[in-house]
DRENKE-513775 format. One record per atom (N, C-alpha, C): residue in one letter; x, y, z. Coordinates in steps of 0.05 Angstrom, whole numbers, padded with zeros to 5 digits, always signed. Atoms other than C-alpha are relative to their C-alpha. Layout:
! DRENKE-513775
AXYZ...
! end
This chain:
! DRENKE-513775
X+00006-00021-00003X+00006-00001-00004X+00011+00019+00013X-00019-00022+00004X+00055+00041+00014X+00016+00024-00027X-00007-00028+00014X+00079+00052-00045X-00014+00009-00029X+00010+00001+00010X+00021+00056-00080X+00001+00036-00003X+00013-00015-00012X+00012+00123-00039X+00031+00031-00014X-00036-00009+00012X+00097+00141-00061X-00009-00003-00031X+00009+00006+00022X+00059+00127-00129X-00013+00028-00011X+00027-00017-00008X+00006+00177-00114X+00007+00030-00014X-00002-00027-00015X+00049+00228-00092X+00019+00004-00022X-00031+00000+00026X+00107+00219-00155X-00019+00013-00023X+00016-00020-00005X+00045+00244-00185X-00016+00026-00006X+00000-00033-00017X+00020+00300-00153X+00016+00014-00010X-00024-00024+00002X+00080+00336-00160X-00001-00005-00038X-00004+00001+00027X+00085+00312-00238X-00030+00033-00004X+00023-00017+00014X+00027+00355-00255X-00006+00029+00018X+00005-00023-00013X+00036+00407-00210X+00012+00027-00023X-00020-00017+00011X+00095+00454-00241X+00016-00011-00008X-00023+00018+00022X+00144+00445-00293X+00032+00003+00028X-00017-00004-00018X+00192+00478-00239X+00003-00026+00026X+00007+00025-00024X+00169+00421-00182X+00013-00024-00019X-00004+00026+00019X+00178+00362-00246X+00037+00009+00001X-00023-00005-00002X+00248+00389-00256X+00021+00000+00023X-00017+00001-00029X+00276+00400-00185X-00016-00039+00015X-00007+00034-00010X+00243+00312-00162X+00012-00005-00013X-00024+00025+00006X+00280+00284-00219X+00026+00007-00002X-00028-00013-00002X+00350+00327-00207X-00001-00019+00022X-00006-00002-00021X+00342+00301-00138X-00002-00041-00007X-00003+00032+00006X+00326+00224-00163X+00011-00015-00018X-00036+00017+00029X+00384+00178-00174X-00010-00024-00004X+00004+00021+00008X+00350+00110-00179X-00032+00013+00004X+00020+00022-00010X+00279+00077-00182X-00008-00032+00001X+00021+00030+00005X+00248+00006-00154X-00032+00000+00008X+00038+00002+00004X+00183-00008-00171X-00001-00025+00008X+00015+00020-00003X+00155-00062-00132X-00025-00015-00025X+00027+00013+00024X+00122-00113-00201X-00023+00007+00018X+00028+00016-00004X+00056-00137-00154X-00011+00013+00005X+00016-00029-00023X+00005-00079-00142X+00011+00022-00014X-00011-00026+00008X+00045-00029-00170X-00002+00007-00039X-00011-00005+00031X+00067-00031-00239X-00019-00016-00020X+00013+00012+00014X+00029-00098-00257X-00034+00000+00015X+00023+00013-00023X-00043-00117-00224X+00000-00043+00003X+00004+00020+00005X-00014-00179-00206X-00028-00016+00027X+00012+00004-00038X-00061-00178-00132X-00029-00010-00017X+00029+00017+00005X-00125-00198-00175X+00009-00018-00016X-00010+00021+00005X-00088-00249-00215X+00001-00024+00020X+00000+00012-00020X-00069-00286-00153X-00027-00010+00018X+00023-00001-00015X-00129-00271-00122X-00035-00024-00017X+00017+00022+00011X-00166-00309-00184X+00006-00026+00000X-00011+00013-00003X-00129-00362-00180X+00001-00021+00017X+00012+00007-00009X-00141-00376-00124X-00028-00010+00013X+00034+00007+00001X-00216-00368-00124X-00007-00036-00007X+00007+00031+00032X-00213-00428-00192X+00002-00018+00015X+00002+00022-00004X-00181-00466-00153X-00007-00019+00029X+00001+00018-00034X-00203-00478-00076X-00049+00002-00017X+00018-00009+00000X-00276-00451-00116X+00000-00059-00017X+00008+00034+00028X-00272-00539-00152X-00005-00020+00029X+00015+00005-00032X-00282-00558-00069X-00019-00004+00006X+00024-00001-00005X-00342-00530-00072X+00010+00015+00037X+00004-00022-00027X-00314-00463-00021X+00006+00018-00006X+00012-00015+00007X-00312-00409-00034X+00028+00030+00012X-00031-00009+00008X-00241-00354-00033X-00013+00021+00001X+00006-00026+00014X-00255-00278-00030X+00021+00023+00028X-00018-00011-00005X-00232-00217-00026X+00010+00008+00024X-00007-00001-00036X-00222-00214+00055X+00027-00008+00004X-00010+00023-00001X-00184-00269+00047X+00033+00007-00007X-00035+00001+00013X-00131-00246-00003X+00010+00021+00014X-00013-00026-00030X-00125-00184+00048X+00024-00005+00019X-00014+00017-00019X-00115-00225+00100X+00035-00016+00002X-00019+00005+00008X-00060-00257+00073X+00025+00009-00016X-00024-00021+00002X-00022-00214+00038X+00008+00013+00010X-00025-00013-00014X+00030-00202+00037X+00021-00021+00029X-00007+00008-00023X+00045-00237+00092X+00015-00049+00001X-00018+00020+00008X+00090-00315+00104X-00029-00035+00003X+00002+00012+00000X+00031-00356+00102X-00014-00016-00024X-00015+00033+00018X+00034-00432+00074X-00021-00012-00001X+00025+00015+00014X-00001-00465+00019X-00012-00017+00021X+00006+00023-00029X-00004-00524+00086X-00027+00013+00010X+00039-00007-00023X-00052-00473+00126X-00025+00007-00015X+00021-00012+00019X-00090-00451+00064X-00010-00021-00007X+00006+00019-00010X-00098-00516+00052X-00017-00030+00027X+00004+00009-00023X-00116-00535+00112X-00035+00008+00009X+00011-00019+00005X-00154-00479+00124X-00035+00006+00009X+00023+00007+00020X-00209-00498+00074X-00002-00034+00005X+00018+00019+00009X-00208-00572+00080X-00005-00010-00026X+00017+00007+00024X-00194-00584+00016X+00035-00022-00002X-00014+00035+00007X-00171-00653-00009X+00019-00005-00023X-00028-00001+00010X-00103-00642-00041X+00020+00008+00017X-00025+00005-00021X-00035-00646-00006X+00003+00029-00016X-00018-00036+00014X+00000-00573-00007X+00016+00009-00024X-00030+00006+00020X+00055-00601-00060X-00019+00009-00024X+00019+00000+00018X-00011-00602-00097X-00009+00036-00023X+00008-00036+00005X-00043-00546-00087X+00025+00025-00013X-00017-00015+00014X+00017-00506-00103X+00012+00001-00030X-00002+00015+00031X+00036-00546-00174X-00019+00018-00009X+00029+00003+00015X-00038-00528-00195X+00008+00037+00003X-00006-00022-00005X-00027-00451-00174X+00029+00023-00008X-00017-00017+00017X+00035-00437-00199X-00005+00002-00036X-00001+00017+00039X+00018-00475-00274X-00023+00023-00008X+00021-00021+00018X-00051-00421-00275X+00014+00020+00007X-00001-00031-00001X-00013-00359-00255X+00025+00012-00016X-00022+00002+00023X+00046-00373-00301X-00027+00006-00028X+00023-00007+00022X-00017-00375-00357X-00011+00039-00011X+00027-00015-00006X-00053-00324-00329X+00025+00033-00005X-00032-00025-00008X+00023-00271-00308X+00001+00001-00041X-00033-00005+00035X+00049-00279-00397X-00020+00024-00004X+00003-00024+00010X-00012-00230-00411X-00019+00023+00016X+00001-00016-00025X-00010-00186-00361X-00008+00031+00005X-00017-00027+00013X-00016-00106-00374X+00017+00017+00023X-00004-00019-00016X+00006-00056-00338X-00011+00022+00022X+00029-00011-00005X-00036-00015-00282X+00011+00040-00019X+00000-00030+00008X-00057+00052-00301X+00018+00022+00007X-00024-00019+00000X+00001+00102-00313X+00021-00003+00012X-00024+00007-00016X+00052+00060-00293X+00015-00007-00028X-00012-00001+00023X+00069+00055-00365X+00018+00030-00008X-00012-00028+00012X+00075+00120-00378X+00021+00027+00030X-00019-00014-00014X+00113+00144-00312X+00023-00014-00007X-00029+00021+00001X+00170+00079-00331X+00011+00017-00023X-00014-00011+00010X+00182+00115-00386X+00006+00031-00007X-00004-00031-00007X+00186+00192-00367X+00022-00008+00025X-00014+00005-00015X+00225+00159-00316X+00033-00001-00016X-00015+00012+00015X+00266+00125-00379X+00014+00021-00010X-00002-00021-00002X+00264+00194-00409X+00023+00017+00004X-00023-00024-00017X+00303+00230-00362X+00025-00024+00014X-00025+00021+00002X+00355+00169-00353X-00002+00001+00018X+00003+00015-00030X+00332+00149-00280X+00014-00024-00014X+00000+00021+00004X+00358+00082-00278X-00024-00013+00021X+00031+00003-00008X+00296+00042-00264X+00011-00031+00014X-00006+00032-00005X+00299-00030-00235X-00040-00010+00014X+00021+00013-00007X+00236-00082-00212X+00011-00020+00019X-00008+00016-00025X+00241-00113-00147X-00038-00017+00009X+00009+00006-00002X+00200-00166-00123X-00004-00017+00026X-00015+00020-00027X+00185-00206-00055X-00019-00036-00021X+00018+00042+00008X+00146-00273-00103X+00023-00021-00008X-00003+00034-00002X+00158-00336-00136X+00017+00017-00033X-00019-00024+00019X+00222-00321-00180X-00015-00010-00030X+00024+00016+00028X+00170-00369-00240X-00012+00021+00000X+00027-00035+00005X+00124-00297-00242X+00014+00014-00001X-00022-00033+00011X+00177-00255-00250X+00009-00014-00030X-00008+00023+00029X+00203-00307-00312X-00012+00005-00020X+00022+00008+00013X+00139-00302-00339X-00003+00026-00008X+00009-00025-00007X+00125-00221-00337X+00001+00011-00038X+00004+00010+00039X+00116-00216-00427X+00023+00022-00003X-00031-00010+00010X+00176-00197-00473X-00002+00027+00002X+00008-00037+00002X+00145-00130-00483X+00012+00017+00016X-00011-00023-00027X+00158-00103-00415X+00029+00006-00002X-00029-00011-00007X+00226-00128-00402X+00029+00013-00007X-00016-00029+00024X+00253-00080-00466X+00001+00035+00022X-00004-00037-00004X+00242-00019-00416X+00019+00002+00034
! end
């Protein structure tokens, strides 16, 4: 959530005046973006995948549940156990990763993110993407985004 606030603050400063804009970019030495929920709407993908898998067992996964575990070290075993799913944690994780990879390969930028990335790039500000997520998920970022 803090990243989204920072993202919003940057856009407010950019919109206010040319002098503010120039001042901001002269002070920025580099930008590290969190991939999940800031550059890309990965959170809705993760939610839909959990929902899809859990629905196969006639259970319901809610947005509230997603928010409760988002950003925590909540394990797959805990998820399987809490829903009483008839699947091993390893089986759940395998299916989860497969579905996520399929959906992540077609994801789009969040509104305004592409414009900000291009603007930073045009001002020669070094840019990096960070994620605490699975490396397999990071590797499927669509090729046209890796060129930034």
